[in-house]
C-alpha positions in Angstrom: 7.1 -14.4 20.0 8.0 -16.0 15.9 9.4 -19.8 16.6 12.9 -20.8 15.0 13.6 -24.7 13.3 17.4 -25.2 15.5 18.7 -28.0 13.5 17.5 -31.0 15.5 13.8 -30.3 14.1 13.3 -28.5 18.1 11.1 -25.8 18.0 12.6 -22.9 20.1 11.1 -19.2 21.3 13.0 -16.5 19.2 12.2 -13.5 21.7 13.4 -10.7 19.0 12.4 -12.0 16.1 8.6 -10.8 15.2 5.8 -13.5 14.4 5.3 -13.3 10.7 3.2 -14.8 9.5 0.8 -16.1 5.8 -2.6 -14.1 5.8 -4.8 -16.7 5.9 -2.7 -17.5 9.0 -3.5 -14.1 10.4 -7.2 -14.9 9.2 -7.5 -17.3 11.3 -5.2 -16.5 14.8 -7.9 -13.7 14.1 -11.3 -15.3 14.1 -12.1 -13.3 10.7 -12.3 -13.5 6.6 -8.6 -12.7 5.0 -10.3 -10.6 2.7 -10.6 -8.5 6.4 -7.1 -9.0 7.1 -6.7 -7.5 3.8 -8.6 -4.2 4.5 -7.4 -3.9 7.8 -3.3 -4.5 6.6 -4.5 -1.5 3.5 -6.1 0.6 6.3 -2.7 0.6 8.5 -4.5 -1.1 11.7 -2.5 -4.2 11.4 0.9 -4.6 10.9 2.5 -6.5 7.5 5.1 -6.5 5.4 5.6 -7.8 1.6 7.7 -9.8 0.6 8.7 -10.8 -2.4 4.5 -11.2 -3.8 3.0 -12.3 0.1 1.8 -10.6 2.2 2.6 -11.0 6.4 1.0 -10.1 9.2 3.3 -9.3 12.0 0.7 -10.7 14.9 4.0 -9.4 17.7 3.3 -6.4 17.2 -0.7 -6.2 16.9 -1.0 -7.9 19.8 2.0 -5.6 21.6 0.1 -2.1 20.1 -3.2 -3.1 22.4 -4.7 -4.9 18.6 -7.7 -6.3 19.1 -11.4 -7.2 17.0 
């Protein structure tokens, strides 16, 4: 579930929006190194998209598919 920031600064859950996080954040959440996350992305083990030159990991889809380490 992604977080949207409203005009007043409050954060609300947006259920239809995937939680795209940085590789560093994904590594922290999963308890692995950034290199491991990059390997998982490369091998198709974890869904990710490249936004300009930066990878964003879709943790929502990963968890929904039963992803675990």
